[in-house]
N, C-alpha and C positions, 0 to 999 in steps of 0.2 A: 259197471264195467270191471272186468277182472284186473287185478293189479299188474299182471304181466302184460296185458294188452295196452294198458295206459302207459306203461314204460316204453314199449316199442314205438307207440304212436308219437310220443314226445321226442324220442331219439331220432326217428326218421324225419320229423319236422325240423329238428335242429340241424341235421345233415343237409337238408334241402336249403335251409337258410345260409349255411356256411358255404355251399357250392355257388349260390347266387351272389353273395356279397364278397368283397375283397377281404383277404385275411389281414388282420391287424397285427402289430408287433407284439410278441409275447413279453410278458413281464420279465425284466432282466435279460432279454434276448438282444440280438444285434439289430440296431435300428437303421443300418445303412440301406440306401435305396439302390437297387440294381437297374441298369438301363434296359429298356425294352427293345429287344433285338428286332421284333416284328415291325415296330414303328419305322425304323430306318429302312427295312426292306419294302414297306408299303410306299414310303416317299420315293425310293429309287425306282420302284415300279411305275409310279405316276410320272416321274420325269422321263423314263424310257418310253412310256406311252405317248407323252406329249412330243418328244423328239421324233418318235416313229411317225406320228401324225404329220409333222412338218416335213420330214425327209421323204415322204412318199409322193411329194408334189411332182408333177410332170416336168421333166428337164427343160423342155422348151418354154413352158410357162414360168419356171423359176428363173431362167436366163432373161426372159423378157421383163419380169418384175425387177430384177437387179439392174438391168440396163436402164429402165425408166427411172429408178431411184438414183442411180449414178449420174444420169443426165440432168436430173432436176436438182441435184445437190453439188454444184460446182465448187462452192467455197464454204468455209466454216462460218456460222455454226450449223448450217444445214447439212454439212458433210457428216455429221454424227449419225444421220439416217443410214448411211452405207455401213458404218461400223455396227449399228444395231442389227442390221440384216445379217452381218457376218457372225453375230453372237447367237443366232437362233439355234443352230445345230451344226454338226460337223459338215453335213452336205451343203448347207447354205454357205458356210465359211469357205469351203473349197471352191464353190461357184463364184463367190465374191472375189477371192484372190485371183482366180483365173480371169475375171472381167476387169478388175481395177488395175490400171497401169501404174508403174512405179513413177516416182518424181522425175526421173530422167526423161520420161516421155510425155507425161501430162503436166508436170510442174506443180503438182499438188501433194500434200502430205495427208495420208489417210490413216494407215495403221501405225502401230508403234515401230514396226520393222522399217518404216519409211525414214525414221530418224537416223538409221545407219546405212541408208542407200544414197547414191550420188544424186545431187541436185540436177536441175535442167541445164541444158547447154545453151539455149538461145537467150533466156532472160533469167536473172538471179531470183532466188526466193528471198523476200524481204522479211526480216525478223527484227526484234529489239530485245535488249537485255535490261532488266530492272535490278538495281543494286540496293541491298538493305545493309546499311553501315552498322546497325546495332548488333546483328547476329552474323555478319559476314557471309551473307547468302546472296546468290545471284539466280535470277529466273529468266529463262528464255521463252519468248512468246512469238507466235506467228502473227505478222501484221495483217489485219483485216481491212484497213483503210490506209490511204496515203498520208493522212494527217497525224497519225500516231496518237489520236485522241481516244481510241477504243481500248478495251481491256485486252484484246488479243486472245489468241488460242495458246494455252500453256503447252509447252513442249518438253523442256528439261529444266532441272534445277541443280545448283551446285552450292556446296558449303566449304568455306576455306578454314583449314586447320593449320595452326602454326606449331611447328615442332622445332624449337630452337631457332636457328637461322633458316632452316628449311621451311617450305610451304607446300601444302598438299590440298587438293580439291577433290571432294567426293561428288560425283555426278550421278544423278538419279532421275527417274521418270516420275517420281512422286514429289509433289511440292511440300508435303508435310512429313515426309520420312526420308531424311538425308543421312541414314546410318550406313555402316559398312555392309550390312547384310542385304540391303536393297539397292545397292549402286549398280550402274551399268558401265561405269568406267571411272578412271582416276587420272589425276594430273599431279605429278610430283616435280619439285625443283631441287636444285643443288644448293650448296651453302651460299653461293653468291646470288642466287635467284636469277641467273642469266641463262640457265639451261633447264628446260622442262622436258619431261618424258610423258607421253600420252599412253595410257593403258586402257585396253578394251576388255571387258568381261565377257567371256563366251556365254552363249545361251545355255540355260539350264533345262530346256525342253527338248531333250534328245529322245524321249519315249513318246510315241504318237498317242498312246492311250494308256491310262493308268487304271488297273482293275479296281472295281468298287468294293470287292470283298475285303474284310479286314486282314485276313491272312495273306492274301496276294499283295495288298497294299504295303504291309510291313516288309514283305520279301523284296518288292520293287525298291523301297526306300533304302534297304541295306545294299541292294545292287547298285543303286545310283551313287552311293558314296565312293564306290570303286571305279565306276565307269565315267561319271561326269566330273570334270575338273572345274572348280570354281576359281582357279587362279587367274589373275589378270595377265593379258598378253600385250607386250609392247607393240604399238602400231605407229609410233612416230615420235619425233623430237623437234623441239622449237628452241632455237638458241638466239641470244642477243649479243651483238658484238660489244666487246669491252671498249670503254671510253676512259682510258687511263689518264689522258691529258685534261679531262673534264672540259673539253671544248663544247660550246653550245651548238646543238644541232639535233636533228631527228634521230630516233633509234634505227638501228639496222638489224633486221630480222631475217632469219633463214630457217625454213621448215622442211623437214623430210617426213612425208606421210605415206603410209601404206594404204593405198586406195583400192577398194574392191572393184573387180571387173564383173559387171552384171551382164546377163544375157537378155535383158529387156523384159523380164517377168517379175511379178511381185513375189514376195516371200510370205509364207503362211505365218500369221502372227502367233498361232498356237505352237507351231513347231519351232519357229524362230531360227531356222537354219540359215547360216550366212554363206556367201559365196566362198569357194575354196581357193580361187585364184586372186592374187593381189599383185599390184605393181607399184613401184615407188615413184612418188611425185615430189619434186623439189620446187619450193616456192621461195621467193625473196620479195622484200618490200619495195614498193615503187619509190624512187628517190624524189622527194618534193623539190619544188623550185623556190628560190628566194625572191620574194616580192619587195622591190625597193621602196615602193610607196607605203606599204603596210609594215615594212620592216619585220617580216615573219616568213616562215616556210609555208607554202601553200600547195594543196592538192585539190583536184576537182572531184568532189563527192556527190555532185549532181543534186544538191539540196538535201541530202540525207544527214549531213553533219552541220551543226550550228555553232559549236563551241570549239575554240582552238585548244588542243590538248596534246601532250606528248604521247598519249595512248592511241591517237588516230593513226591508222595505217591502211594501206592497200597492198595486197599480195598478188603477184603475177607469177606465171609459170616460168621456170628457168629455161633458157634456150635448149638445153640438152634433153629435157623431159617434156618440152612443149608439144612437139610433133606427135608423140605417142598418144596424147589425149585429144588430138584434133584441134588444138589451139594454135592458130597460125598468125595471130596478131599479138604484138607486145602490149597493146592497149587493153586487151581483155583482162579484166580484173576478176580473179577467182574468188577472193574474199575481201570484203570491205568492212571496216569497223571504225566507228567514230562516236564522239560524244554529242548528244543532243541537248541535254541539260545536266544538272548536278548528278542525278542518279539514274539517268536514262541514256542508253547507248544503242545505236543501230548496228545491225549485222546483216549483211547481204552476201550470200554464197551461191555458187553454181558448181556444175560438174568440173572436176571429179570429186569434190569434197562433199561430205554428208553433213547433216545438221549437227551430229555429235562431234565430228572432227572440227568443224568450224567453231562450235561453242568452246571446245577445249583450247583451240588456238587463241581465241579472244580472251579467255580467262588468264592467259599468261601476261596480258598487258596490264592487268590490275596489280597493285602493290608496287612499292618502291624498289628500285634496282640501283644499289649504291655504285656498282661498277660500271653503269651505263650512263649515269646522269651526274 
């Protein structure tokens, strides 16, 4: 074979091999690895295809499926099936939100948005709080049984932070992340720890859909910094009456809470929009009676409280704000909190308080108050 023919045959073979094999790093060149843009596009395309496959379900069939799942999952832990259906795609979420009723009507907590919605009017939602003395954390659980022997359904968590004489609680929906960036609300006290202010963090989900492309995503992030406010909003105050004479007796509590007025519909957990109208509710603690035989102050907690403590209380609506919320009886307890054992406390709340507001009020009972005791 001629030398020139042998040369071109070998060069063409080398070019074919180079085209079929991935290029290696050159000697002395840059060894950094660049991300494959096509892999992300393929993954997004598969997700959109799956979502489109589920979203094309007949509306009547979708409603019937969700209605059957909701009817067969009345209580937790089976209630997670309803949440799983709402996580399939956007169309399933909208159908689930339209079908599932808020706690005010059904007396059940389903979505995260239910934690900031008013409780039922007829019967209270029973919860319990676990205290961890080592790291000053508090965990709110939904009662699954009447005996308080179950693990419960986790709802909220709080961590206590001491800043001098002041006290602050960070409230979060994550049991393992109680940082400032993940909180849904705060509770702050004054120097004497007799006046607490409840702060609610507005929702961060003001945009219905975030674009998937990188350029649009960066643009939306810059826009959210100016449009979405992450500052906390004051929604209530809890004050304890001073006891300067140090007389032995129960604490006297008064609360002023901004309660949302709902129209009887659920809130989309992805959008997280809260009702725009609020009304002020004034609560005061029920005065216990002195028991001569036991030589102590007593209240009827209906078997939910087992240990006598200065932290135990029952809150009822003030006569001025009672009629606006449909509470016609003074005996109707809006919030009940009491000690069950050393580190277990019960919490029962009803309309117009939400689980978040009730939890914040109960947190004020922890800690010593020198001006009240």
